[in-house]
C-alpha positions in Angstrom: -43.4 -37.9 -37.5 -45.3 -38.1 -40.8 -48.8 -37.9 -40.6 -51.9 -40.4 -41.7 -54.6 -39.8 -43.8 -57.7 -38.7 -42.2 -60.3 -40.8 -44.9 -58.9 -44.4 -43.7 -62.0 -46.5 -42.6 -61.4 -49.8 -40.4 -63.7 -52.5 -41.3 -64.1 -55.0 -38.8 -65.3 -58.1 -40.4 -62.7 -61.2 -41.1 -62.1 -63.3 -44.4 -61.1 -66.7 -43.2 -58.2 -67.1 -45.7 -56.2 -69.3 -43.4 -57.9 -70.4 -39.6 -61.2 -69.5 -40.4 -62.1 -67.7 -37.6 -65.3 -64.9 -37.0 -64.6 -61.4 -36.7 -64.8 -60.2 -32.7 -67.0 -57.4 -33.5 -70.7 -58.1 -33.5 -71.9 -55.3 -36.1 -68.8 -54.7 -38.4 -68.0 -51.0 -36.4 -64.7 -50.0 -35.8 -63.2 -50.4 -32.7 -63.5 -47.6 -30.2 -59.9 -47.0 -29.4 -58.9 -47.0 -33.2 -62.2 -45.0 -34.3 -60.9 -42.4 -31.4 -57.3 -42.1 -32.6 -55.9 -38.7 -33.4 -54.1 -39.0 -37.0 -50.5 -38.9 -35.3 -51.2 -41.8 -33.1 -49.4 -45.2 -33.5 -52.2 -47.9 -34.4 -50.5 -51.2 -33.7 -53.0 -54.5 -34.3 -51.7 -56.6 -30.9 -51.8 -60.2 -31.1 -49.2 -60.1 -28.4 -49.8 -60.7 -24.8 -52.0 -57.1 -24.2 -50.4 -56.8 -20.8 -46.9 -57.4 -22.1 -48.0 -54.5 -24.9 -49.1 -52.2 -23.0 -46.3 -52.3 -21.0 -44.2 -51.5 -24.1 -46.2 -48.6 -25.4 -46.3 -47.4 -22.1 -42.1 -46.8 -22.3 -42.3 -46.0 -25.7 -44.8 -43.0 -25.2 -42.5 -42.1 -21.9 -39.5 -42.2 -23.9 -41.1 -40.5 -27.4 -43.9 -39.0 -26.7 -45.6 -40.7 -29.0 -49.1 -41.9 -28.8 -49.9 -45.6 -29.1 -52.8 -47.2 -29.5 -53.6 -50.8 -29.4 -56.4 -52.9 -31.2 -56.3 -56.5 -29.7 -57.1 -59.4 -31.1 -55.6 -63.1 -31.5 -52.9 -63.9 -33.9 -55.5 -65.2 -37.0 -58.2 -62.7 -36.6 -55.5 -60.1 -36.9 -53.9 -61.2 -39.7 -56.7 -62.3 -41.6 -58.4 -58.6 -41.1 -54.9 -57.2 -42.2 -55.4 -59.1 -45.3 -58.4 -58.2 -45.7 -58.4 -54.4 -45.4 -55.1 -54.5 -47.7 -53.6 -50.6 -48.1 -56.9 -49.3 -46.4 -55.8 -50.1 -43.0 -55.6 -48.0 -40.2 -52.9 -50.1 -38.4 -48.6 -49.2 -38.6 -47.5 -52.2 -36.7 -48.4 -55.6 -36.4 -47.5 -57.6 -33.1 -47.9 -61.5 -33.0 -47.7 -64.2 -30.8 -46.3 -66.6 -33.4 -45.1 -66.1 -37.1 -47.4 -67.9 -39.1 -49.9 -64.9 -38.9 -47.4 -62.4 -39.9 -46.0 -64.7 -42.7 -49.7 -64.2 -44.0 -49.9 -60.8 -44.1 -46.0 -60.5 -45.8 -47.2 -63.1 -48.5 -49.7 -60.5 -49.2 -47.2 -58.3 -50.1 -48.4 -55.6 -47.1 -45.2 -55.3 -44.8 -42.6 -52.9 -45.5 -38.6 -53.7 -45.4 -37.7 -53.4 -41.5 -34.7 -50.8 -40.7 -31.7 -52.7 -40.6 -30.3 -51.3 -37.3 -33.2 -53.0 -35.9 -32.9 -56.1 -37.6 -29.2 -56.2 -36.2 -30.4 -56.4 -32.8 -31.9 -59.4 -33.7 -29.8 -63.1 -34.3 -30.7 -64.1 -37.8 -32.4 -67.0 -36.3 -35.1 -64.9 -35.0 -36.3 -63.1 -37.8 -37.0 -63.9 -41.1 -34.8 -64.0 -44.1 -36.6 -61.5 -46.3 -36.3 -58.8 -43.5 -39.7 -57.7 -43.9 -40.5 -58.0 -39.9 -38.3 -59.2 -37.1 -39.2 -61.5 -33.6 -39.5 -59.4 -30.8 -39.9 -61.8 -28.6 -40.0 -66.1 -28.5 -41.4 -69.6 -26.8 -40.6 -73.0 -26.4 -43.0 -76.1 -26.8 -42.3 -78.2 -24.6 -43.9 -81.4 -22.6 -45.6 -81.2 -19.2 -46.3 -84.4 -17.7 -47.1 -85.7 -14.2 -44.2 -87.5 -13.2 -46.3 -89.9 -10.6 -47.7 -91.2 -14.3 -44.9 -91.1 -16.7 -41.0 -92.0 -15.6 -38.2 -89.8 -17.3 -37.6 -93.7 -19.3 -41.1 -93.3 -20.9 -40.8 -89.6 -21.9 -41.5 -89.5 -25.5 -37.8 -89.0 -26.8 -39.7 -87.1 -30.2 -42.6 -85.3 -30.2 -43.3 -87.3 -33.6 -43.6 -90.3 -31.2 -46.8 -89.1 -29.9 -48.7 -90.2 -33.0 -48.2 -94.0 -31.9 -51.0 -95.9 -30.9 -49.0 -97.0 -27.2 -49.5 -93.0 -26.5 -53.5 -93.5 -27.1 -55.7 -91.8 -24.6 -52.4 -90.1 -22.5 -51.7 -87.0 -23.9 -53.1 -83.9 -25.1 -53.2 -80.4 -26.7 -55.2 -77.4 -27.9 -55.4 -77.9 -31.7 -57.8 -75.1 -32.2 -55.6 -72.6 -30.8 -52.6 -70.4 -33.1 -49.6 -71.8 -30.7 -50.3 -75.6 -31.1 -50.9 -74.2 -35.3 -47.4 -72.7 -34.8 -46.2 -75.5 -33.6 -47.5 -78.2 -36.4 -46.4 -75.4 -38.9 -42.8 -76.5 -38.0 -43.2 -79.9 -37.8 -44.6 -79.3 -41.7 -41.4 -77.6 -42.4 -39.1 -80.0 -41.0 -41.1 -83.2 -41.9 -43.2 -82.6 -44.6 -46.7 -82.8 -45.7 -46.5 -86.6 -45.8 -45.2 -87.0 -42.2 -47.3 -84.2 -40.5 -50.5 -85.6 -41.9 -49.6 -89.3 -41.0 -49.1 -87.4 -37.3 -52.1 -85.6 -37.3 -54.2 -88.4 -38.0 -52.4 -90.4 -34.9 -53.1 -87.1 -33.0 -56.5 -87.6 -33.7 -56.6 -91.0 -32.8 -54.3 -90.4 -29.5 -54.7 -87.1 -28.1 -57.6 -85.5 -25.9 -58.5 -82.2 -26.9 -58.3 -79.2 -24.8 -59.1 -75.3 -25.7 -56.0 -73.8 -24.2 -52.4 -74.1 -23.0 -54.0 -73.6 -19.6 -56.6 -76.1 -19.8 -54.2 -78.9 -21.4 -51.6 -77.9 -18.2 -54.4 -78.3 -15.1 -55.4 -81.5 -17.0 -52.3 -83.1 -16.7 -52.1 -81.6 -13.1 -55.4 -82.8 -12.1 -54.0 -86.6 -13.6 -56.8 -85.9 -16.3 -53.9 -87.2 -18.7 -50.1 -88.0 -18.1 -48.9 -85.2 -20.7 -49.6 -82.5 -23.4 -47.9 -80.5 -25.6 -47.9 -76.9 -24.4 -45.7 -73.5 -24.7 -43.0 -73.3 -21.5 -44.1 -70.0 -20.3 -47.5 -70.7 -19.0 -46.3 -73.4 -16.9 -43.1 -70.8 -15.6 -45.7 -68.4 -14.8 -48.2 -70.5 -12.6 -44.8 -71.5 -10.8 -44.1 -68.4 -10.2 -46.8 -68.2 -8.4 -49.7 -70.3 -6.8 -48.7 -73.5 -8.6 -52.2 -74.5 -8.3 -52.2 -75.8 -11.8 -48.8 -76.9 -12.5 -47.9 -78.4 -9.0 -48.3 -81.6 -9.6 -46.3 -81.4 -13.0 -42.7 -81.5 -14.8 -41.3 -80.1 -18.1 -39.8 -82.1 -20.7 -38.0 -80.6 -23.1 -37.2 -82.1 -26.4 -33.9 -80.8 -27.7 -31.8 -82.4 -30.2 -33.2 -80.6 -33.1 -36.5 -82.3 -33.0 -39.6 -80.8 -34.4 -40.8 -80.5 -30.6 -38.2 -78.4 -29.9 -39.3 -75.6 -31.9 -39.0 -72.0 -30.7 -42.0 -69.9 -32.1 -41.1 -66.2 -32.6 -43.2 -63.5 -31.7 -43.2 -61.3 -34.8 -43.5 -57.4 -35.6 -43.6 -55.7 -38.8 -44.6 -52.1 -40.2 -47.9 -51.9 -42.5 -46.7 -50.7 -45.9 -49.6 -48.3 -46.1 -49.0 -46.9 -42.8 -48.3 -43.0 -43.1 -46.0 -42.8 -40.2 -43.8 -45.0 -40.9 -41.2 -43.1 -39.0 -42.7 -43.8 -35.8 -43.6 -47.2 -36.4 -40.0 -48.1 -37.0 -39.0 -46.5 -34.4 -41.5 -48.5 -32.3 -39.9 -52.0 -33.1 -36.4 -50.6 -32.7 -37.6 -50.1 -29.2 -39.4 -53.7 -28.9 -36.0 -55.0 -29.9 -33.5 -52.6 -28.0 -32.1 -52.7 -24.3 -35.7 -51.3 -23.3 -37.9 -53.3 -24.7 -36.4 -56.6 -23.9 -35.5 -55.6 -20.5 -39.4 -55.0 -20.1 -40.3 -58.8 -21.3 -37.3 -60.7 -19.5 -38.3 -59.0 -16.4 -41.7 -58.6 -16.5 -44.3 -61.6 -15.6 -44.3 -62.7 -19.6 -41.7 -65.6 -18.8 -41.3 -65.7 -22.5 -37.6 -65.7 -24.4 -36.3 -62.0 -25.2 -34.9 -62.4 -28.2 -32.3 -59.6 -28.9 -28.6 -60.3 -28.8 -27.3 -60.3 -24.8 -30.9 -59.6 -23.8 -31.2 -61.8 -20.5 -34.6 -64.4 -19.9 -35.9 -64.7 -16.7 -33.6 -66.6 -14.6 -36.0 -69.4 -13.8 -35.9 -70.2 -17.7 -33.5 -72.7 -19.1 -31.2 -70.4 -21.4 -32.5 -70.1 -24.9 -29.2 -71.5 -26.5 -29.8 -74.4 -24.4 -32.8 -76.2 -26.1 -31.4 -77.1 -29.2 -34.1 -76.0 -31.4 -34.3 -76.7 -34.9 -33.3 -74.2 -37.3 -36.7 -72.5 -38.5 -36.7 -69.8 -41.0 -40.0 -68.2 -39.5 -41.2 -66.6 -42.9 -41.4 -70.4 -44.1 -44.3 -71.4 -42.1 -47.7 -72.1 -43.8 -50.2 -71.5 -41.7 -52.8 -72.0 -44.7 -51.4 -75.5 -45.3 -51.9 -76.7 -41.8 -55.2 -75.6 -41.6 -56.3 -77.6 -44.5 -54.2 -80.7 -43.2 -55.5 -80.3 -39.3 -59.3 -79.9 -41.2 -58.7 -83.4 -42.8 -57.6 -84.8 -39.9 -60.7 -84.0 -38.6 -58.7 -81.9 -35.4 -60.3 -78.4 -36.7 
């Protein structure tokens, strides 16, 4: 275990270089959990679900004795924070929900190569070709719909169809969230800037805007709109519980390598500035190894494990049946997406 420099200071202001968000700290102070961490503690900037990452951290500590301190925030908030902090960051590891935020950090030259043994645990389609970070989980784009309002024959064959005037007032989404912006990033990568811009213009005309995926699903369930674009796991979590927010709905998978079949990869990377390199690499190896992926597959998350042979929750359709388009996750461009969505009046 290597020792960390003791003079590092974390600033909490954000440079909104990608997604225009402000800092979550009102006074610019270092978060208490990070400020009080020992030099040997592994500091994880965590944009993944807090409950899941806490389960990962606790299991890793039980196995290795290494203390893990979580600095929780959103994809864009923490990605921007790391870019601002540069090589002075207190972070050892960065975990995201979607890949554009970690690509932002990668493109700033702030990540160390991931150990090859860790990369080998994850199939190539769920990690970037650069080898500078790895997938740790995945989630599928889906169209949640009210079967009383839309028959199977009326469902959109492609997510691109939702820009047609026929869908005006008939679907919703949460464009302000990193989840939806990752989906737009995939559309941009697969269809190009002109087609993406046209699609966003159609969305501006047609879609009802909601705060997040859950609010979108609730709106469909309540009959406010016939359908909405969300990630799969929100629906499956609710179905696994009371079904109060999804009981009147079903899911439509676009498949056929459509942009709407995009599978978003959650990323994990080691900061090049970390002085706990060995422990940070061990943490990534743990997350993508059998124990970490089992915690993901059997827990509340309902996200997909990405490691070879790691089973998902049996309620989910198999990941390899979703017919997702092939997208190198490191190519997803959050900055251009933000510009396009702003031009369309969605941000």
